[in-house]
Each structure stands twice: as C-alpha cells, then as structure tokens.
C-alpha positions in Angstrom: 7.7 -2.7 -5.8 7.5 -6.4 -5.5 4.7 -7.9 -4.2 6.2 -9.2 -1.1 7.4 -5.6 -0.4 4.9 -5.1 2.7 5.9 -8.4 4.3 9.6 -7.9 4.1 9.2 -4.4 5.7 6.7 -5.9 8.1 9.2 -8.7 9.2 12.1 -6.5 9.8 10.1 -4.3 12.1 9.1 -7.6 13.9 13.0 -9.1 14.3 13.9 -5.4 15.8 10.9 -5.5 18.1 11.7 -9.1 19.4 15.5 -8.0 19.8 14.4 -5.3 22.1 11.8 -7.2 24.0 15.0 -9.7 24.6 17.3 -6.8 25.8 14.3 -5.5 28.1 13.9 -9.3 29.6 17.9 -8.7 30.2 17.6 -5.8 31.8 14.6 -6.9 34.4 16.5 -10.5 35.0 19.7 -8.6 36.0 18.1 -5.8 38.2 19.8 -7.0 41.3 22.9 -8.1 39.4 25.6 -6.0 41.5 28.5 -8.0 39.9 28.3 -8.0 36.0 31.8 -6.7 34.9 35.0 -6.7 36.5 36.6 -3.3 36.1 40.2 -2.4 37.8 40.1 -5.4 40.0 36.3 -4.2 41.6 32.9 -5.9 40.6 30.6 -3.2 38.8 26.9 -3.5 38.8 25.1 -4.4 35.5 24.1 -1.2 33.4 21.0 -0.8 31.9 20.8 -1.7 28.0 18.9 -0.3 25.2 18.3 -0.7 21.6 18.9 2.0 18.9 17.2 1.5 15.6 16.8 3.3 12.3 15.5 3.0 9.2 16.7 0.5 6.5 18.6 2.3 3.7 21.1 1.4 0.8 19.0 -1.0 -0.9 19.1 -1.4 -4.6 15.5 -0.4 -5.2 16.2 2.9 -3.1 19.1 3.5 -5.2 16.6 2.7 -8.4 14.0 5.2 -7.4 16.3 7.8 -7.1 17.9 7.3 -10.6 14.3 7.2 -12.1 13.6 10.6 -10.3 11.0 8.9 -8.5 9.5 10.9 -5.4 7.6 7.5 -4.2 10.1 6.5 -1.6 8.6 3.0 -0.2 9.8 2.0 3.1 12.4 -0.5 2.9 11.7 -1.5 7.0 14.0 -0.8 10.4 17.2 -2.2 11.4 18.7 -2.2 14.6 22.1 -0.8 14.7 23.5 -0.9 18.1 23.0 -1.9 21.9 23.8 0.9 24.1 24.7 0.9 27.7 23.2 3.5 29.7 25.8 5.6 31.2 24.1 8.7 32.1 21.9 7.0 34.5 23.6 6.8 37.9 23.9 3.6 39.9 21.7 3.4 42.9 23.1 3.4 46.4 21.6 1.0 49.0 22.3 1.0 52.5 23.0 -2.9 53.5 26.1 -3.3 55.2 25.8 -7.2 55.5 26.0 -7.3 51.5 29.0 -8.8 50.5 29.7 -5.8 48.2 28.9 -3.0 50.6 31.5 -0.3 50.7 33.3 1.0 53.9 30.3 2.9 54.9 27.8 0.3 54.1 26.5 1.3 50.6 26.2 -0.9 47.6 26.0 -0.1 44.2 22.8 -1.4 42.5 22.3 -1.5 38.5 20.4 1.6 37.0 17.6 -0.9 36.1 14.3 0.6 37.0 11.5 -2.1 36.6 8.6 0.5 36.0 10.5 2.4 33.0 11.4 -1.7 31.6 7.7 -2.6 32.2 6.4 0.3 30.1 9.2 -0.2 27.2 8.4 -3.9 27.4 4.7 -2.9 26.5 5.5 -0.5 24.0 7.5 -3.1 22.2 4.7 -6.0 22.7 2.0 -3.4 21.2 4.6 -2.7 18.3 5.2 -6.6 17.4 1.6 -7.1 17.6 0.8 -4.0 15.2 3.3 -5.3 12.8 1.8 -8.8 13.2 -1.5 -7.5 12.2 -0.1 -5.7 9.2 1.3 -9.4 8.1 -1.9 -10.9 8.5 -3.5 -8.1 6.5 -1.1 -8.3 3.6 -1.2 -12.4 3.4 -5.0 -12.0 3.6 -5.1 -9.7 0.7 -2.9 -11.9 -1.1 -5.1 -14.6 -0.5 -8.2 -12.9 -2.1 -6.1 -11.9 -5.1 -5.4 -15.5 -5.5 -9.3 -16.4 -5.2 -10.2 -14.1 -7.7 -8.9 -16.4 -10.7 -10.8 -19.1 -9.5 
C-alpha cells in the first residue's frame, strides 16, 4: 500500500460527492421547469436526476492482493457509474389554467422534484464531503508529523 493511498481514496470520494451536489443543485434549479425536453412534439417537464456510485475495483493492487492470497482488502475509493432520471416518481399535476403549458382541463405537469428531499440529500452530500476533507487533512497531518521525526 502506498503512502498516498488514503489520500487517493479520499479524493475519489470528494469528487463523487461534489458531482452529487452538482446534480442536486441542478434538480433544485429546475423545480419549476415545465419545458425540459421535447418528446413527440410535446414538451415534458424536467425529471429529477440522481447519482449512482459504486466502489472502485479492478485496479492492479486488488489483483495483486488476490494473487498473493492476502485477505487484507484496502479500499480503493468510489466512482460514479451513472446519473439516472427518476422515472418512478410521477410528475405533479397543478391546476393553473393561465399557464401556457396547461392541458385542456387546466392542469400543468410540473417536475417530480421535491425540494425537501433535495435539501436532505444536499445536507447528506455536504456532510460526506466535509468528513472526507477531515480524513484528507488528518492524513496530511500524519505525513507532516512523520517528516518532522527526521529533524
């Protein structure tokens, strides 16, 4: 295991959490967007997006540990595999006959973004990001103390 392994692992988490915060920000910015994409000649509202993450695997170190018969599996970080549209949550129907996108009955399809859920997700992503910054700074501090031993 490299001296910088913990910093490399933490940096992957920082990158993934930053992307997650960007996607949540996009969801919040489009909470009222009724014309996000054109489907069959009709505008569809914005669909909520979410980030899918999984552990990073397949690096040389993991194959080397397996070949050596070592049970010690050091984490290799996390990667974002895809950004999914939320197809399960239906669009909200709001009665507003004056809206340009209202149907014949006066209802408008609004995005399936719940601001409360987005804020909870944003707080979770922010806390995860802060925790990883703390880990990164602790690793850096330990390396600096190790360098001071030689003085």
